Biotite code that builds the C-alpha atoms (Angstrom):
import biotite.structure as struc

atoms = struc.array([
    struc.Atom([-44.260, 6.423, 11.648], chain_id="A", res_id=1, res_name="MET", atom_name="CA", element="C"),
    struc.Atom([-44.184, 8.436, 9.195], chain_id="A", res_id=2, res_name="ARG", atom_name="CA", element="C"),
    struc.Atom([-46.327, 5.675, 6.963], chain_id="A", res_id=3, res_name="PHE", atom_name="CA", element="C"),
    struc.Atom([-48.158, 4.644, 9.686], chain_id="A", res_id=4, res_name="VAL", atom_name="CA", element="C"),
    struc.Atom([-49.331, 7.783, 10.443], chain_id="A", res_id=5, res_name="VAL", atom_name="CA", element="C"),
    struc.Atom([-49.836, 8.661, 6.859], chain_id="A", res_id=6, res_name="ARG", atom_name="CA", element="C"),
    struc.Atom([-52.210, 5.475, 5.815], chain_id="A", res_id=7, res_name="PHE", atom_name="CA", element="C"),
    struc.Atom([-53.849, 6.057, 9.006], chain_id="A", res_id=8, res_name="PHE", atom_name="CA", element="C"),
    struc.Atom([-55.183, 9.403, 7.594], chain_id="A", res_id=9, res_name="LEU", atom_name="CA", element="C"),
    struc.Atom([-55.584, 8.174, 4.061], chain_id="A", res_id=10, res_name="ALA", atom_name="CA", element="C"),
    struc.Atom([-57.517, 5.331, 5.356], chain_id="A", res_id=11, res_name="ALA", atom_name="CA", element="C"),
    struc.Atom([-59.738, 7.856, 7.733], chain_id="A", res_id=12, res_name="LEU", atom_name="CA", element="C"),
    struc.Atom([-60.781, 9.600, 4.359], chain_id="A", res_id=13, res_name="LEU", atom_name="CA", element="C"),
    struc.Atom([-61.900, 6.001, 2.788], chain_id="A", res_id=14, res_name="VAL", atom_name="CA", element="C"),
    struc.Atom([-64.575, 5.617, 5.532], chain_id="A", res_id=15, res_name="ALA", atom_name="CA", element="C"),
    struc.Atom([-65.667, 8.361, 5.404], chain_id="A", res_id=16, res_name="SER", atom_name="CA", element="C"),
    struc.Atom([-66.778, 7.678, 2.066], chain_id="A", res_id=17, res_name="SER", atom_name="CA", element="C"),
    struc.Atom([-69.997, 6.808, 2.833], chain_id="A", res_id=18, res_name="GLY", atom_name="CA", element="C"),
    struc.Atom([-70.822, 2.708, 2.415], chain_id="A", res_id=19, res_name="SER", atom_name="CA", element="C"),
    struc.Atom([-67.567, 1.645, 3.781], chain_id="A", res_id=20, res_name="LEU", atom_name="CA", element="C"),
    struc.Atom([-67.700, 3.152, 6.546], chain_id="A", res_id=21, res_name="ALA", atom_name="CA", element="C"),
    struc.Atom([-71.299, 1.409, 7.244], chain_id="A", res_id=22, res_name="GLU", atom_name="CA", element="C"),
    struc.Atom([-69.736, -1.478, 6.293], chain_id="A", res_id=23, res_name="ALA", atom_name="CA", element="C"),
    struc.Atom([-67.679, -1.459, 8.768], chain_id="A", res_id=24, res_name="TRP", atom_name="CA", element="C"),
    struc.Atom([-68.630, 0.647, 11.450], chain_id="A", res_id=25, res_name="ILE", atom_name="CA", element="C"),
    struc.Atom([-65.863, 0.210, 14.209], chain_id="A", res_id=26, res_name="ASN", atom_name="CA", element="C"),
    struc.Atom([-63.922, -2.657, 12.421], chain_id="A", res_id=27, res_name="VAL", atom_name="CA", element="C"),
    struc.Atom([-60.874, -2.462, 10.159], chain_id="A", res_id=28, res_name="TRP", atom_name="CA", element="C"),
    struc.Atom([-60.872, -5.672, 7.523], chain_id="A", res_id=29, res_name="THR", atom_name="CA", element="C"),
    struc.Atom([-57.853, -6.528, 5.480], chain_id="A", res_id=30, res_name="THR", atom_name="CA", element="C"),
    struc.Atom([-58.387, -6.881, 2.168], chain_id="A", res_id=31, res_name="ASN", atom_name="CA", element="C"),
    struc.Atom([-55.160, -6.462, -0.279], chain_id="A", res_id=32, res_name="GLY", atom_name="CA", element="C"),
    struc.Atom([-52.887, -5.946, -1.853], chain_id="A", res_id=33, res_name="PRO", atom_name="CA", element="C"),
    struc.Atom([-51.608, -8.740, -0.312], chain_id="A", res_id=34, res_name="GLN", atom_name="CA", element="C"),
    struc.Atom([-48.048, -9.340, 0.789], chain_id="A", res_id=35, res_name="ASN", atom_name="CA", element="C"),
    struc.Atom([-47.100, -5.180, 0.080], chain_id="A", res_id=36, res_name="GLN", atom_name="CA", element="C"),
    struc.Atom([-45.653, -3.084, 2.575], chain_id="A", res_id=37, res_name="GLN", atom_name="CA", element="C"),
    struc.Atom([-48.361, -0.029, 1.452], chain_id="A", res_id=38, res_name="VAL", atom_name="CA", element="C"),
    struc.Atom([-46.670, 3.342, 1.731], chain_id="A", res_id=39, res_name="LEU", atom_name="CA", element="C"),
    struc.Atom([-49.517, 5.633, -0.190], chain_id="A", res_id=40, res_name="ALA", atom_name="CA", element="C"),
    struc.Atom([-53.049, 6.039, -0.964], chain_id="A", res_id=41, res_name="LEU", atom_name="CA", element="C"),
    struc.Atom([-54.950, 7.945, -3.115], chain_id="A", res_id=42, res_name="ALA", atom_name="CA", element="C"),
    struc.Atom([-59.189, 7.671, -4.349], chain_id="A", res_id=43, res_name="ILE", atom_name="CA", element="C"),
    struc.Atom([-60.342, 9.012, -6.759], chain_id="A", res_id=44, res_name="ASP", atom_name="CA", element="C"),
    struc.Atom([-62.005, 12.020, -5.923], chain_id="A", res_id=45, res_name="PRO", atom_name="CA", element="C"),
    struc.Atom([-64.852, 11.583, -8.943], chain_id="A", res_id=46, res_name="THR", atom_name="CA", element="C"),
    struc.Atom([-65.390, 7.663, -8.333], chain_id="A", res_id=47, res_name="THR", atom_name="CA", element="C"),
    struc.Atom([-64.249, 7.056, -4.988], chain_id="A", res_id=48, res_name="PRO", atom_name="CA", element="C"),
    struc.Atom([-64.836, 2.977, -5.818], chain_id="A", res_id=49, res_name="THR", atom_name="CA", element="C"),
    struc.Atom([-60.915, 2.962, -7.359], chain_id="A", res_id=50, res_name="THR", atom_name="CA", element="C"),
    struc.Atom([-58.177, 3.696, -4.951], chain_id="A", res_id=51, res_name="VAL", atom_name="CA", element="C"),
    struc.Atom([-54.704, 3.604, -5.368], chain_id="A", res_id=52, res_name="TYR", atom_name="CA", element="C"),
    struc.Atom([-51.845, 2.471, -3.613], chain_id="A", res_id=53, res_name="ALA", atom_name="CA", element="C"),
    struc.Atom([-48.308, 3.022, -3.800], chain_id="A", res_id=54, res_name="GLY", atom_name="CA", element="C"),
    struc.Atom([-45.998, 0.352, -2.197], chain_id="A", res_id=55, res_name="THR", atom_name="CA", element="C"),
    struc.Atom([-42.482, -0.885, -0.899], chain_id="A", res_id=56, res_name="ASN", atom_name="CA", element="C"),
    struc.Atom([-40.691, -2.659, -3.932], chain_id="A", res_id=57, res_name="GLY", atom_name="CA", element="C"),
    struc.Atom([-44.238, -4.120, -5.562], chain_id="A", res_id=58, res_name="GLY", atom_name="CA", element="C"),
    struc.Atom([-45.017, -0.425, -7.205], chain_id="A", res_id=59, res_name="GLY", atom_name="CA", element="C"),
    struc.Atom([-48.041, 0.642, -7.218], chain_id="A", res_id=60, res_name="VAL", atom_name="CA", element="C"),
    struc.Atom([-51.926, -1.375, -7.120], chain_id="A", res_id=61, res_name="PHE", atom_name="CA", element="C"),
    struc.Atom([-55.054, -0.188, -8.341], chain_id="A", res_id=62, res_name="LYS", atom_name="CA", element="C"),
    struc.Atom([-58.760, -1.246, -7.333], chain_id="A", res_id=63, res_name="SER", atom_name="CA", element="C"),
    struc.Atom([-62.321, -0.055, -8.887], chain_id="A", res_id=64, res_name="THR", atom_name="CA", element="C"),
    struc.Atom([-63.949, -2.129, -6.393], chain_id="A", res_id=65, res_name="ASN", atom_name="CA", element="C"),
    struc.Atom([-63.305, -0.554, -2.992], chain_id="A", res_id=66, res_name="LEU", atom_name="CA", element="C"),
    struc.Atom([-59.653, -2.413, -2.170], chain_id="A", res_id=67, res_name="GLY", atom_name="CA", element="C"),
    struc.Atom([-62.428, -5.760, -3.059], chain_id="A", res_id=68, res_name="ALA", atom_name="CA", element="C"),
    struc.Atom([-59.419, -6.935, -5.716], chain_id="A", res_id=69, res_name="SER", atom_name="CA", element="C"),
    struc.Atom([-56.372, -4.745, -6.363], chain_id="A", res_id=70, res_name="TRP", atom_name="CA", element="C"),
    struc.Atom([-54.493, -5.174, -9.757], chain_id="A", res_id=71, res_name="SER", atom_name="CA", element="C"),
    struc.Atom([-50.623, -4.265, -10.065], chain_id="A", res_id=72, res_name="ALA", atom_name="CA", element="C"),
    struc.Atom([-50.200, -1.084, -13.051], chain_id="A", res_id=73, res_name="ILE", atom_name="CA", element="C"),
    struc.Atom([-46.878, -1.055, -13.680], chain_id="A", res_id=74, res_name="ASN", atom_name="CA", element="C"),
    struc.Atom([-46.022, -0.899, -17.246], chain_id="A", res_id=75, res_name="THR", atom_name="CA", element="C"),
    struc.Atom([-43.245, 1.869, -17.550], chain_id="A", res_id=76, res_name="GLY", atom_name="CA", element="C"),
    struc.Atom([-42.649, 1.911, -13.424], chain_id="A", res_id=77, res_name="LEU", atom_name="CA", element="C"),
    struc.Atom([-38.759, 1.328, -13.696], chain_id="A", res_id=78, res_name="THR", atom_name="CA", element="C"),
    struc.Atom([-38.914, 1.813, -9.948], chain_id="A", res_id=79, res_name="SER", atom_name="CA", element="C"),
    struc.Atom([-41.149, -0.082, -7.477], chain_id="A", res_id=80, res_name="ARG", atom_name="CA", element="C"),
    struc.Atom([-40.674, 1.298, -4.132], chain_id="A", res_id=81, res_name="GLY", atom_name="CA", element="C"),
    struc.Atom([-43.657, 3.946, -4.368], chain_id="A", res_id=82, res_name="VAL", atom_name="CA", element="C"),
    struc.Atom([-43.074, 6.657, -2.256], chain_id="A", res_id=83, res_name="LEU", atom_name="CA", element="C"),
    struc.Atom([-45.817, 8.971, -2.608], chain_id="A", res_id=84, res_name="ALA", atom_name="CA", element="C"),
    struc.Atom([-49.069, 9.611, -4.911], chain_id="A", res_id=85, res_name="LEU", atom_name="CA", element="C"),
    struc.Atom([-51.355, 12.048, -6.265], chain_id="A", res_id=86, res_name="ALA", atom_name="CA", element="C"),
    struc.Atom([-54.453, 12.095, -8.511], chain_id="A", res_id=87, res_name="ILE", atom_name="CA", element="C"),
    struc.Atom([-55.364, 15.155, -10.664], chain_id="A", res_id=88, res_name="ASP", atom_name="CA", element="C"),
    struc.Atom([-58.545, 16.784, -8.749], chain_id="A", res_id=89, res_name="PRO", atom_name="CA", element="C"),
    struc.Atom([-59.809, 17.816, -12.591], chain_id="A", res_id=90, res_name="VAL", atom_name="CA", element="C"),
    struc.Atom([-58.475, 15.048, -14.286], chain_id="A", res_id=91, res_name="THR", atom_name="CA", element="C"),
    struc.Atom([-58.852, 11.586, -11.973], chain_id="A", res_id=92, res_name="PRO", atom_name="CA", element="C"),
    struc.Atom([-57.163, 9.540, -15.068], chain_id="A", res_id=93, res_name="THR", atom_name="CA", element="C"),
    struc.Atom([-53.961, 11.663, -14.612], chain_id="A", res_id=94, res_name="THR", atom_name="CA", element="C"),
    struc.Atom([-52.020, 10.247, -11.725], chain_id="A", res_id=95, res_name="VAL", atom_name="CA", element="C"),
    struc.Atom([-48.258, 11.028, -10.260], chain_id="A", res_id=96, res_name="TYR", atom_name="CA", element="C"),
    struc.Atom([-46.387, 8.981, -8.058], chain_id="A", res_id=97, res_name="ALA", atom_name="CA", element="C"),
    struc.Atom([-42.676, 9.426, -6.764], chain_id="A", res_id=98, res_name="ALA", atom_name="CA", element="C"),
    struc.Atom([-40.674, 6.447, -6.330], chain_id="A", res_id=99, res_name="THR", atom_name="CA", element="C"),
    struc.Atom([-37.114, 4.966, -4.723], chain_id="A", res_id=100, res_name="GLY", atom_name="CA", element="C"),
    struc.Atom([-35.248, 2.607, -3.858], chain_id="A", res_id=101, res_name="GLY", atom_name="CA", element="C"),
    struc.Atom([-32.920, 0.535, -5.718], chain_id="A", res_id=102, res_name="SER", atom_name="CA", element="C"),
    struc.Atom([-34.176, 2.164, -9.369], chain_id="A", res_id=103, res_name="GLY", atom_name="CA", element="C"),
    struc.Atom([-33.351, 5.385, -8.747], chain_id="A", res_id=104, res_name="GLY", atom_name="CA", element="C"),
    struc.Atom([-35.292, 8.396, -7.572], chain_id="A", res_id=105, res_name="ALA", atom_name="CA", element="C"),
    struc.Atom([-38.542, 9.174, -9.849], chain_id="A", res_id=106, res_name="PHE", atom_name="CA", element="C"),
    struc.Atom([-41.422, 11.055, -10.663], chain_id="A", res_id=107, res_name="VAL", atom_name="CA", element="C"),
    struc.Atom([-43.988, 9.457, -12.868], chain_id="A", res_id=108, res_name="PHE", atom_name="CA", element="C"),
    struc.Atom([-47.072, 10.257, -14.543], chain_id="A", res_id=109, res_name="LYS", atom_name="CA", element="C"),
    struc.Atom([-49.940, 8.437, -16.040], chain_id="A", res_id=110, res_name="SER", atom_name="CA", element="C"),
    struc.Atom([-52.932, 9.636, -18.138], chain_id="A", res_id=111, res_name="THR", atom_name="CA", element="C"),
    struc.Atom([-54.868, 6.709, -18.305], chain_id="A", res_id=112, res_name="ASN", atom_name="CA", element="C"),
    struc.Atom([-55.326, 5.852, -14.779], chain_id="A", res_id=113, res_name="GLY", atom_name="CA", element="C"),
    struc.Atom([-51.956, 3.779, -14.450], chain_id="A", res_id=114, res_name="GLY", atom_name="CA", element="C"),
    struc.Atom([-52.412, 2.091, -17.622], chain_id="A", res_id=115, res_name="GLY", atom_name="CA", element="C"),
    struc.Atom([-48.911, 2.939, -18.126], chain_id="A", res_id=116, res_name="SER", atom_name="CA", element="C"),
    struc.Atom([-46.383, 5.615, -17.149], chain_id="A", res_id=117, res_name="TRP", atom_name="CA", element="C"),
    struc.Atom([-43.699, 7.542, -17.561], chain_id="A", res_id=118, res_name="SER", atom_name="CA", element="C"),
    struc.Atom([-40.884, 9.669, -16.540], chain_id="A", res_id=119, res_name="PRO", atom_name="CA", element="C"),
    struc.Atom([-41.773, 13.638, -15.523], chain_id="A", res_id=120, res_name="VAL", atom_name="CA", element="C"),
    struc.Atom([-38.698, 13.719, -13.474], chain_id="A", res_id=121, res_name="LEU", atom_name="CA", element="C"),
    struc.Atom([-35.705, 12.158, -12.360], chain_id="A", res_id=122, res_name="THR", atom_name="CA", element="C"),
    struc.Atom([-31.685, 13.060, -10.823], chain_id="A", res_id=123, res_name="GLY", atom_name="CA", element="C"),
    struc.Atom([-33.246, 14.638, -8.270], chain_id="A", res_id=124, res_name="THR", atom_name="CA", element="C"),
    struc.Atom([-33.414, 13.800, -4.364], chain_id="A", res_id=125, res_name="PRO", atom_name="CA", element="C"),
    struc.Atom([-35.880, 11.406, -3.130], chain_id="A", res_id=126, res_name="THR", atom_name="CA", element="C"),
    struc.Atom([-38.956, 12.966, -3.735], chain_id="A", res_id=127, res_name="VAL", atom_name="CA", element="C"),
    struc.Atom([-41.362, 11.882, -0.185], chain_id="A", res_id=128, res_name="THR", atom_name="CA", element="C"),
    struc.Atom([-44.316, 13.582, -0.989], chain_id="A", res_id=129, res_name="ALA", atom_name="CA", element="C"),
    struc.Atom([-46.832, 15.215, -4.196], chain_id="A", res_id=130, res_name="LEU", atom_name="CA", element="C"),
    struc.Atom([-49.773, 17.791, -4.643], chain_id="A", res_id=131, res_name="ALA", atom_name="CA", element="C"),
    struc.Atom([-51.433, 18.671, -7.755], chain_id="A", res_id=132, res_name="ILE", atom_name="CA", element="C"),
    struc.Atom([-53.181, 22.565, -7.402], chain_id="A", res_id=133, res_name="ALA", atom_name="CA", element="C"),
    struc.Atom([-57.210, 21.852, -8.347], chain_id="A", res_id=134, res_name="PRO", atom_name="CA", element="C"),
    struc.Atom([-57.329, 24.336, -10.886], chain_id="A", res_id=135, res_name="THR", atom_name="CA", element="C"),
    struc.Atom([-58.216, 24.105, -14.873], chain_id="A", res_id=136, res_name="THR", atom_name="CA", element="C"),
    struc.Atom([-56.120, 22.794, -16.255], chain_id="A", res_id=137, res_name="PRO", atom_name="CA", element="C"),
    struc.Atom([-54.865, 21.606, -13.390], chain_id="A", res_id=138, res_name="SER", atom_name="CA", element="C"),
    struc.Atom([-50.710, 21.599, -14.349], chain_id="A", res_id=139, res_name="SER", atom_name="CA", element="C"),
    struc.Atom([-49.027, 22.760, -10.899], chain_id="A", res_id=140, res_name="THR", atom_name="CA", element="C"),
    struc.Atom([-47.529, 19.908, -9.145], chain_id="A", res_id=141, res_name="VAL", atom_name="CA", element="C"),
    struc.Atom([-45.779, 20.147, -5.911], chain_id="A", res_id=142, res_name="TYR", atom_name="CA", element="C"),
    struc.Atom([-42.915, 17.489, -4.951], chain_id="A", res_id=143, res_name="ALA", atom_name="CA", element="C"),
    struc.Atom([-41.289, 17.934, -1.774], chain_id="A", res_id=144, res_name="GLY", atom_name="CA", element="C"),
    struc.Atom([-37.894, 15.964, -1.322], chain_id="A", res_id=145, res_name="THR", atom_name="CA", element="C"),
    struc.Atom([-36.027, 13.964, 1.687], chain_id="A", res_id=146, res_name="GLY", atom_name="CA", element="C"),
    struc.Atom([-32.717, 15.032, 2.977], chain_id="A", res_id=147, res_name="GLY", atom_name="CA", element="C"),
    struc.Atom([-31.819, 18.462, 3.805], chain_id="A", res_id=148, res_name="LEU", atom_name="CA", element="C"),
    struc.Atom([-35.752, 19.074, 2.309], chain_id="A", res_id=149, res_name="GLY", atom_name="CA", element="C"),
    struc.Atom([-37.071, 21.212, -0.342], chain_id="A", res_id=150, res_name="SER", atom_name="CA", element="C"),
    struc.Atom([-40.118, 21.714, -2.985], chain_id="A", res_id=151, res_name="ILE", atom_name="CA", element="C"),
    struc.Atom([-39.828, 21.732, -5.871], chain_id="A", res_id=152, res_name="ILE", atom_name="CA", element="C"),
    struc.Atom([-43.063, 22.673, -8.777], chain_id="A", res_id=153, res_name="LYS", atom_name="CA", element="C"),
    struc.Atom([-44.564, 22.720, -12.116], chain_id="A", res_id=154, res_name="SER", atom_name="CA", element="C"),
    struc.Atom([-46.411, 24.568, -13.925], chain_id="A", res_id=155, res_name="THR", atom_name="CA", element="C"),
    struc.Atom([-46.847, 22.632, -16.949], chain_id="A", res_id=156, res_name="ASP", atom_name="CA", element="C"),
    struc.Atom([-48.107, 19.701, -16.202], chain_id="A", res_id=157, res_name="GLY", atom_name="CA", element="C"),
    struc.Atom([-44.245, 17.691, -15.194], chain_id="A", res_id=158, res_name="GLY", atom_name="CA", element="C"),
    struc.Atom([-42.150, 18.933, -18.877], chain_id="A", res_id=159, res_name="LEU", atom_name="CA", element="C"),
    struc.Atom([-40.269, 21.337, -16.347], chain_id="A", res_id=160, res_name="SER", atom_name="CA", element="C"),
    struc.Atom([-39.470, 21.956, -12.575], chain_id="A", res_id=161, res_name="TRP", atom_name="CA", element="C"),
    struc.Atom([-37.751, 24.918, -10.838], chain_id="A", res_id=162, res_name="THR", atom_name="CA", element="C"),
    struc.Atom([-37.260, 25.110, -6.725], chain_id="A", res_id=163, res_name="GLU", atom_name="CA", element="C"),
    struc.Atom([-39.657, 26.972, -4.795], chain_id="A", res_id=164, res_name="THR", atom_name="CA", element="C"),
    struc.Atom([-37.998, 29.525, -2.193], chain_id="A", res_id=165, res_name="ALA", atom_name="CA", element="C"),
    struc.Atom([-36.471, 27.674, 0.246], chain_id="A", res_id=166, res_name="PRO", atom_name="CA", element="C"),
    struc.Atom([-37.964, 26.378, 3.872], chain_id="A", res_id=167, res_name="LEU", atom_name="CA", element="C"),
    struc.Atom([-35.994, 27.698, 6.646], chain_id="A", res_id=168, res_name="ILE", atom_name="CA", element="C"),
    struc.Atom([-35.974, 26.863, 10.081], chain_id="A", res_id=169, res_name="SER", atom_name="CA", element="C"),
    struc.Atom([-33.662, 25.808, 13.012], chain_id="A", res_id=170, res_name="ASN", atom_name="CA", element="C"),
    struc.Atom([-34.483, 21.940, 12.343], chain_id="A", res_id=171, res_name="ALA", atom_name="CA", element="C"),
    struc.Atom([-31.326, 20.050, 11.186], chain_id="A", res_id=172, res_name="LEU", atom_name="CA", element="C"),
    struc.Atom([-33.510, 19.227, 8.440], chain_id="A", res_id=173, res_name="THR", atom_name="CA", element="C"),
    struc.Atom([-36.529, 19.958, 6.689], chain_id="A", res_id=174, res_name="ASN", atom_name="CA", element="C"),
    struc.Atom([-37.302, 16.970, 4.506], chain_id="A", res_id=175, res_name="GLU", atom_name="CA", element="C"),
    struc.Atom([-40.181, 17.189, 3.547], chain_id="A", res_id=176, res_name="VAL", atom_name="CA", element="C"),
    struc.Atom([-43.353, 14.072, 4.513], chain_id="A", res_id=177, res_name="ARG", atom_name="CA", element="C"),
    struc.Atom([-46.384, 15.536, 3.222], chain_id="A", res_id=178, res_name="ALA", atom_name="CA", element="C"),
    struc.Atom([-47.925, 18.408, 1.011], chain_id="A", res_id=179, res_name="LEU", atom_name="CA", element="C"),
    struc.Atom([-51.476, 19.792, 0.892], chain_id="A", res_id=180, res_name="ALA", atom_name="CA", element="C"),
    struc.Atom([-53.222, 22.476, -1.385], chain_id="A", res_id=181, res_name="ILE", atom_name="CA", element="C"),
    struc.Atom([-55.813, 24.859, -0.207], chain_id="A", res_id=182, res_name="ASP", atom_name="CA", element="C"),
    struc.Atom([-59.187, 23.840, -2.526], chain_id="A", res_id=183, res_name="PRO", atom_name="CA", element="C"),
    struc.Atom([-60.474, 27.452, -2.575], chain_id="A", res_id=184, res_name="ALA", atom_name="CA", element="C"),
    struc.Atom([-56.654, 28.952, -3.000], chain_id="A", res_id=185, res_name="ASN", atom_name="CA", element="C"),
    struc.Atom([-54.622, 27.412, -4.686], chain_id="A", res_id=186, res_name="PRO", atom_name="CA", element="C"),
    struc.Atom([-51.662, 29.284, -4.696], chain_id="A", res_id=187, res_name="ASP", atom_name="CA", element="C"),
    struc.Atom([-51.851, 29.064, -0.710], chain_id="A", res_id=188, res_name="THR", atom_name="CA", element="C"),
    struc.Atom([-49.442, 25.321, -0.041], chain_id="A", res_id=189, res_name="VAL", atom_name="CA", element="C"),
    struc.Atom([-48.997, 23.362, 3.448], chain_id="A", res_id=190, res_name="TYR", atom_name="CA", element="C"),
    struc.Atom([-45.570, 21.617, 3.894], chain_id="A", res_id=191, res_name="ALA", atom_name="CA", element="C"),
    struc.Atom([-45.534, 19.061, 7.047], chain_id="A", res_id=192, res_name="GLY", atom_name="CA", element="C"),
    struc.Atom([-41.403, 18.873, 7.216], chain_id="A", res_id=193, res_name="THR", atom_name="CA", element="C"),
    struc.Atom([-39.135, 17.121, 10.134], chain_id="A", res_id=194, res_name="LEU", atom_name="CA", element="C"),
    struc.Atom([-38.518, 20.562, 10.743], chain_id="A", res_id=195, res_name="GLY", atom_name="CA", element="C"),
    struc.Atom([-42.428, 21.929, 11.474], chain_id="A", res_id=196, res_name="GLY", atom_name="CA", element="C"),
    struc.Atom([-45.678, 23.262, 9.755], chain_id="A", res_id=197, res_name="PHE", atom_name="CA", element="C"),
    struc.Atom([-44.787, 25.991, 6.585], chain_id="A", res_id=198, res_name="PHE", atom_name="CA", element="C"),
    struc.Atom([-47.418, 27.817, 4.825], chain_id="A", res_id=199, res_name="LYS", atom_name="CA", element="C"),
    struc.Atom([-47.175, 29.699, 1.251], chain_id="A", res_id=200, res_name="SER", atom_name="CA", element="C"),
    struc.Atom([-49.655, 32.095, 0.225], chain_id="A", res_id=201, res_name="THR", atom_name="CA", element="C"),
    struc.Atom([-48.411, 32.474, -2.755], chain_id="A", res_id=202, res_name="ASN", atom_name="CA", element="C"),
    struc.Atom([-47.770, 29.561, -4.641], chain_id="A", res_id=203, res_name="GLY", atom_name="CA", element="C"),
    struc.Atom([-44.092, 28.714, -2.767], chain_id="A", res_id=204, res_name="GLY", atom_name="CA", element="C"),
    struc.Atom([-42.664, 32.100, -3.726], chain_id="A", res_id=205, res_name="GLY", atom_name="CA", element="C"),
    struc.Atom([-41.756, 32.676, 0.152], chain_id="A", res_id=206, res_name="SER", atom_name="CA", element="C"),
    struc.Atom([-42.596, 30.028, 3.067], chain_id="A", res_id=207, res_name="TRP", atom_name="CA", element="C"),
    struc.Atom([-44.018, 31.332, 6.706], chain_id="A", res_id=208, res_name="THR", atom_name="CA", element="C"),
    struc.Atom([-43.617, 28.521, 9.984], chain_id="A", res_id=209, res_name="LEU", atom_name="CA", element="C"),
    struc.Atom([-46.557, 28.353, 11.860], chain_id="A", res_id=210, res_name="PHE", atom_name="CA", element="C"),
    struc.Atom([-45.553, 25.387, 15.370], chain_id="A", res_id=211, res_name="ASN", atom_name="CA", element="C"),
    struc.Atom([-47.558, 27.515, 17.148], chain_id="A", res_id=212, res_name="ALA", atom_name="CA", element="C"),
    struc.Atom([-49.535, 25.091, 19.621], chain_id="A", res_id=213, res_name="GLY", atom_name="CA", element="C"),
    struc.Atom([-47.685, 21.773, 17.647], chain_id="A", res_id=214, res_name="LEU", atom_name="CA", element="C"),
    struc.Atom([-46.568, 20.936, 21.642], chain_id="A", res_id=215, res_name="THR", atom_name="CA", element="C"),
    struc.Atom([-44.345, 17.730, 20.986], chain_id="A", res_id=216, res_name="VAL", atom_name="CA", element="C"),
    struc.Atom([-42.065, 16.792, 23.532], chain_id="A", res_id=217, res_name="PRO", atom_name="CA", element="C"),
    struc.Atom([-39.024, 17.891, 20.920], chain_id="A", res_id=218, res_name="LEU", atom_name="CA", element="C"),
    struc.Atom([-37.539, 21.335, 20.334], chain_id="A", res_id=219, res_name="PRO", atom_name="CA", element="C"),
    struc.Atom([-39.124, 21.606, 16.473], chain_id="A", res_id=220, res_name="ILE", atom_name="CA", element="C"),
    struc.Atom([-41.799, 19.218, 15.948], chain_id="A", res_id=221, res_name="PRO", atom_name="CA", element="C"),
    struc.Atom([-41.859, 17.132, 13.124], chain_id="A", res_id=222, res_name="PRO", atom_name="CA", element="C"),
    struc.Atom([-45.152, 16.551, 10.967], chain_id="A", res_id=223, res_name="VAL", atom_name="CA", element="C"),
    struc.Atom([-45.746, 13.405, 9.333], chain_id="A", res_id=224, res_name="TYR", atom_name="CA", element="C"),
    struc.Atom([-48.613, 14.137, 7.719], chain_id="A", res_id=225, res_name="ALA", atom_name="CA", element="C"),
    struc.Atom([-51.417, 16.356, 6.709], chain_id="A", res_id=226, res_name="LEU", atom_name="CA", element="C"),
    struc.Atom([-54.833, 16.509, 5.824], chain_id="A", res_id=227, res_name="ALA", atom_name="CA", element="C"),
    struc.Atom([-57.280, 19.279, 4.677], chain_id="A", res_id=228, res_name="ILE", atom_name="CA", element="C"),
    struc.Atom([-60.970, 19.465, 4.470], chain_id="A", res_id=229, res_name="ASP", atom_name="CA", element="C"),
    struc.Atom([-61.442, 19.712, 0.923], chain_id="A", res_id=230, res_name="HIS", atom_name="CA", element="C"),
    struc.Atom([-65.442, 20.198, 1.227], chain_id="A", res_id=231, res_name="THR", atom_name="CA", element="C"),
    struc.Atom([-66.787, 22.928, 4.113], chain_id="A", res_id=232, res_name="THR", atom_name="CA", element="C"),
    struc.Atom([-64.064, 24.848, 5.492], chain_id="A", res_id=233, res_name="THR", atom_name="CA", element="C"),
    struc.Atom([-60.770, 24.605, 3.632], chain_id="A", res_id=234, res_name="PRO", atom_name="CA", element="C"),
    struc.Atom([-58.958, 26.442, 6.278], chain_id="A", res_id=235, res_name="THR", atom_name="CA", element="C"),
    struc.Atom([-59.602, 23.091, 8.547], chain_id="A", res_id=236, res_name="THR", atom_name="CA", element="C"),
    struc.Atom([-56.289, 21.328, 8.919], chain_id="A", res_id=237, res_name="LEU", atom_name="CA", element="C"),
    struc.Atom([-55.350, 18.107, 10.295], chain_id="A", res_id=238, res_name="TYR", atom_name="CA", element="C"),
    struc.Atom([-51.503, 17.235, 11.241], chain_id="A", res_id=239, res_name="ALA", atom_name="CA", element="C"),
    struc.Atom([-49.800, 14.448, 12.391], chain_id="A", res_id=240, res_name="ALA", atom_name="CA", element="C"),
    struc.Atom([-47.199, 14.321, 14.419], chain_id="A", res_id=241, res_name="THR", atom_name="CA", element="C"),
    struc.Atom([-44.741, 12.086, 16.803], chain_id="A", res_id=242, res_name="ALA", atom_name="CA", element="C"),
    struc.Atom([-47.682, 12.502, 20.110], chain_id="A", res_id=243, res_name="PRO", atom_name="CA", element="C"),
    struc.Atom([-50.793, 12.452, 17.838], chain_id="A", res_id=244, res_name="GLY", atom_name="CA", element="C"),
    struc.Atom([-52.997, 14.420, 15.015], chain_id="A", res_id=245, res_name="VAL", atom_name="CA", element="C"),
    struc.Atom([-53.261, 18.435, 15.990], chain_id="A", res_id=246, res_name="PHE", atom_name="CA", element="C"),
])
C-alpha cells in the first residue's frame, strides 16, 4: 500500500508538468523502466524532463525524456533496493538515494546527476524517507527511519548526522513513511508515520502530533505519503492514508 500511494502522488506531480498531461489526458501509459518494481520517483525541479526512479533490486534508473527511455545509473551503489529518492532543489545534480535489502541499509549521494554514488550514511535502521531543505546552500537533509521510527538530520550535506527530537504518539511504531519541508520556511518540517502526522517548526528540535480530521477506521491514522504545494500555497498539504487522500 505504501508504495502504491507514493507512486500515485509522485505520478500526480509528473502529470501536472504540462506537456505530459496534455499528451495523456485520462490515460496511464507504461513506459519503463521495464520489469522493475518502482518504489520511489523524483523529478528534477529545473528540468522536469529528467526523472529518477528507485527500484526494488535494480537500483536507480534515470530518464531525460519524460520517461520515454531509461538508463540504470548504479556506479558506486552497492545496495540496489531503493526505498526513497530526493533531489537537491537548489543544485538538482545532487541526488540522495536511501537503500535497503541484502546489501545493507545506506543513504547514498550523487553530485553528478547519478553518474556515480558515494555512501553518506551507513549502519543505521533502514531509511524510508528523505527530504532536502530548500536553502542556499541546501546542505540540510532529513532522513526518516523504519522500525520504531525516528528522524535524523544532516546540516553538512550528509557528512555528519544527528537524531532530531523523538516522535511521540500512542502508536506501537512511528515508522516514518514520508517527509516534506515548507519551501517558504525550511524550519517547518512534516512527517507522515505509521503513528500519524507530525509537524516541527524548529527544524526537528521538537515535534507535535496533528491527527485532527484524519478519520480512518483505525485508532491511530497511518500516513503513507505527503505532498506539499511548492508554488502557490505551501500551507496546503495532502496526506495519503489507508482510506484515501486528506
